[in-house]
C-alpha positions as semicolon CSV with decimal commas, in nm:
position;residue;x (nm);y (nm);z (nm)
1;M;-0,707;21,499;10,558
2;D;-0,867;21,462;10,879
3;G;-0,721;21,207;11,146
4;Q;-0,465;21,283;11,384
5;P;-0,098;21,187;11,339
6;I;0,037;20,821;11,350
7;D;0,264;20,884;11,599
8;H;0,032;21,018;11,839
9;I;-0,184;20,661;11,778
10;L;0,099;20,438;11,825
11;Q;0,199;20,628;12,229
12;R;-0,159;20,515;12,291
13;R;-0,093;20,110;12,216
14;T;0,046;19,931;12,459
15;D;0,138;19,610;12,275
16;L;0,400;19,815;12,111
17;S;0,736;19,980;12,257
18;T;0,916;20,326;12,183
19;F;1,200;20,160;12,330
20;I;1,431;19,927;12,293
21;V;1,677;19,743;12,587
22;H;2,003;19,532;12,600
23;F;1,920;19,361;12,955
24;T;2,291;19,193;13,105
25;R;2,387;18,826;13,248
26;D;2,663;18,640;13,420
27;T;2,936;18,570;13,219
28;S;3,285;18,534;13,354
29;T;3,200;18,866;13,533
30;S;2,859;18,931;13,664
31;A;2,549;19,109;13,536
32;R;2,584;19,388;13,782
33;D;2,981;19,449;13,682
34;N;2,848;19,403;13,309
35;I;2,596;19,635;13,289
36;L;2,836;19,888;13,509
37;S;3,117;19,833;13,240
38;I;2,851;19,904;12,951
39;L;2,766;20,252;13,162
40;T;3,105;20,399;13,165
41;S;3,228;20,325;12,877
42;G;2,967;20,326;12,650
43;Q;2,978;20,000;12,470
44;I;2,747;19,697;12,445
45;R;3,018;19,471;12,282
46;A;2,929;19,219;12,026
47;N;3,062;18,889;12,172
48;A;2,909;18,633;12,057
49;S;2,772;18,565;11,650
50;F;2,392;18,501;11,554
51;G;2,174;18,452;11,247
52;M;2,128;18,197;10,965
53;A;2,496;18,211;10,849
54;A;2,669;18,218;11,230
55;E;2,687;17,833;11,242
56;Q;2,858;17,797;10,913
57;L;3,112;18,075;10,947
58;R;3,187;17,998;11,322
59;N;3,597;17,934;11,414
60;T;3,666;18,115;11,050
61;P;3,788;18,413;10,981
62;Y;3,454;18,574;10,889
63;E;3,295;18,484;11,210
64;A;3,304;18,849;11,311
65;T;3,142;18,960;11,018
66;Q;2,800;18,791;11,224
67;R;2,858;18,901;11,607
68;V;2,560;19,135;11,697
69;A;2,430;19,363;11,979
70;C;2,131;19,254;12,097
71;F;1,799;19,388;12,231
72;T;1,466;19,323;12,263
73;E;1,150;19,597;12,203
74;T;0,930;19,422;12,473
75;P;0,724;19,704;12,633
76;I;0,878;19,819;12,934
77;E;0,535;19,661;13,168
78;H;0,640;19,322;13,055
79;A;1,014;19,328;13,046
80;W;1,004;19,117;13,338
81;A;0,971;18,793;13,121
82;M;1,316;18,878;12,975
83;S;1,467;18,791;13,305
84;T;1,274;18,502;13,460
85;P;1,364;18,150;13,412
86;I;1,171;17,985;13,136
87;A;1,208;17,561;13,035
88;G;1,460;17,506;12,759
89;R;1,592;17,849;12,706
90;N;1,930;17,843;12,737
91;V;2,015;18,202;12,827
92;R;1,927;18,369;13,132
93;L;1,938;18,713;13,097
94;S;1,951;18,926;13,483
95;Q;1,743;19,235;13,555
96;Y;2,025;19,459;13,455
97;G;1,958;19,648;13,132
98;V;1,994;19,976;12,960
99;A;1,699;20,140;12,782
100;F;1,702;20,369;12,440
101;T;1,444;20,527;12,197
102;K;1,394;20,281;11,914
103;D;1,417;20,653;11,696
104;W;1,776;20,710;11,820
105;A;1,858;20,281;11,792
106;R;1,730;20,318;11,445
107;K;1,943;20,594;11,315
108;S;2,224;20,410;11,481
109;G;2,259;20,107;11,264
110;V;1,985;19,894;11,513
111;N;1,736;19,687;11,342
112;P;1,443;19,432;11,392
113;V;1,558;19,089;11,355
114;W;1,368;18,909;11,068
115;Y;1,217;18,597;11,161
116;L;1,182;18,293;10,906
117;D;0,965;18,005;10,994
118;I;1,082;17,643;10,966
119;T;0,765;17,454;11,069
120;P;0,785;17,171;10,853
121;D;0,679;17,227;10,508
122;H;0,747;17,604;10,540
123;D;1,079;17,635;10,304
124;W;0,943;17,882;10,114
125;L;1,155;18,099;10,281
126;T;1,436;17,943;10,449
127;N;1,554;17,721;10,142
128;P;1,568;18,063;9,865
129;L;1,761;18,203;10,161
130;Q;2,003;17,922;10,266
131;Q;2,094;17,857;9,894
132;L;2,238;18,217;9,879
133;I;2,429;18,201;10,170
134;D;2,615;17,888;10,043
135;Q;2,638;18,019;9,720
136;A;2,801;18,329;9,935
137;L;3,018;18,109;10,161
138;E;3,183;17,953;9,816
139;Q;3,286;18,341;9,683
140;L;3,452;18,369;10,069
141;N;3,766;18,139;9,939
142;L;3,834;18,383;9,716
143;P;3,955;18,816;9,817
144;F;3,729;19,012;9,921
145;T;3,768;19,348;10,116
146;Q;3,542;19,392;10,477
147;P;3,277;19,557;10,434
148;G;3,177;19,613;10,118
149;G;3,325;19,311;9,944
150;L;3,149;19,113;10,180
151;P;2,895;18,886;9,966
152;P;2,563;19,108;10,050
153;V;2,384;18,785;10,168
154;L;2,642;18,815;10,454
155;R;2,583;19,142;10,529
156;L;2,182;19,083;10,583
157;T;2,199;18,733;10,782
158;P;2,309;18,881;11,102
159;F;1,957;19,011;11,126
160;I;1,746;18,712;11,024
161;E;1,678;18,440;11,211
162;Q;1,478;18,069;11,181
163;M;1,143;18,045;11,402
164;G;0,944;17,691;11,419
165;T;0,846;17,357;11,568
166;G;0,827;17,027;11,447
167;T;1,004;16,670;11,375
168;R;1,328;16,624;11,163
169;R;1,331;16,310;10,879
170;D;1,590;16,078;11,150
171;G;1,252;16,119;11,410
172;T;1,409;16,376;11,633
173;T;1,235;16,690;11,753
174;Y;1,285;17,088;11,767
175;R;1,206;17,392;11,869
176;K;1,313;17,713;11,822
177;E;1,076;17,974;11,934
178;F;1,244;18,291;11,982
179;A;1,034;18,536;11,784
180;W;0,851;18,679;12,133
181;E;1,162;18,839;12,213
182;R;1,122;19,082;11,936
183;E;1,468;19,147;11,897
184;W;1,661;19,366;11,755
185;R;2,023;19,335;11,696
186;H;2,312;19,569;11,617
187;N;2,600;19,453;11,374
188;G;2,937;19,501;11,587
189;T;2,973;19,654;11,904
190;F;2,744;19,929;11,968
191;N;2,861;20,276;12,088
192;F;2,675;20,515;12,306
193;S;2,701;20,803;12,573
194;L;2,504;20,786;12,852
195;G;2,294;21,100;12,762
196;N;2,172;20,862;12,462
197;A;2,013;20,637;12,719
198;V;1,682;20,686;12,862
199;A;1,676;20,488;13,160
200;I;1,886;20,189;13,336
201;F;1,697;19,835;13,455
202;A;1,846;19,730;13,812
203;P;1,660;19,547;14,107
204;E;1,502;19,773;14,319
205;N;1,742;19,720;14,630
206;D;2,022;19,829;14,418
207;H;1,894;20,151;14,310
208;L;2,072;20,357;14,607
209;A;2,407;20,179;14,518
210;L;2,373;20,249;14,172
211;S;2,244;20,618;14,153
212;P;2,592;20,762;14,283
213;T;2,776;20,695;13,982
214;F;2,512;20,796;13,747
215;Y;2,287;21,066;13,863
216;P;2,560;21,308;13,895
217;R;2,665;21,300;13,548
218;L;2,236;21,303;13,413
219;G;2,050;21,383;13,751
220;P;1,700;21,373;13,685
221;M;1,710;21,290;13,310
222;L;1,777;20,937;13,365
223;A;1,556;20,713;13,519
224;F;1,624;20,391;13,698
225;L;1,347;20,137;13,655
226;R;1,290;19,871;13,881
227;S;1,309;19,500;13,730
228;W;0,991;19,381;13,894
229;T;0,822;19,038;13,893
230;P;0,460;19,015;13,865
231;I;0,300;18,825;14,139
232;G;0,265;18,437;14,088
233;V;0,543;18,461;13,877
234;S;0,905;18,331;14,044
235;N;1,237;18,487;13,918
236;E;1,465;18,227;14,108
């Protein structure tokens, strides 16, 4: 059959990315120190739990089963949007990050997040799934061995998030719209070698300071990308 290979076509689509990026943020240590720790240790730690079962398992012995390392498949030229302050967004990501090819990440257990719509009257997906979660939580009272004995749906929930805007029955409003982040996740701490990374994101004025740390090990094979901000967009 005539035609171009699908890989060649996808490489020309600017709305798609062949990379995923993990951006750091300030915690008890600075975002810069955090990216240095990640790159030297070869680990992106899964410190927080996310997904549809995260809240119900918070502060339980099973919370760790929902902890993930987070990435975005936002195209490189739009990566600036991830570190721009956004009203109503609790997480402030920095301009420091590390990128991997999507193909390699997939082989390493990184998977796209599945977003379920919770806009009013769009409960045909979330309600059945919540029922499965509730049934699984009842099973947690029984002995089980991780990960094989973990109820199957709880192995999926770290990769499932809700999205939607509406008004609750009590009259309060809600807005949970993060599908634009195009998030990918790895359940548990993500391990890699520096040779698996294809680029490091950092503010341009920090490239010279960071280069001596990593260039002697990989040289030009590892690119430093500027975490730029488009004209007219504030990064303060």
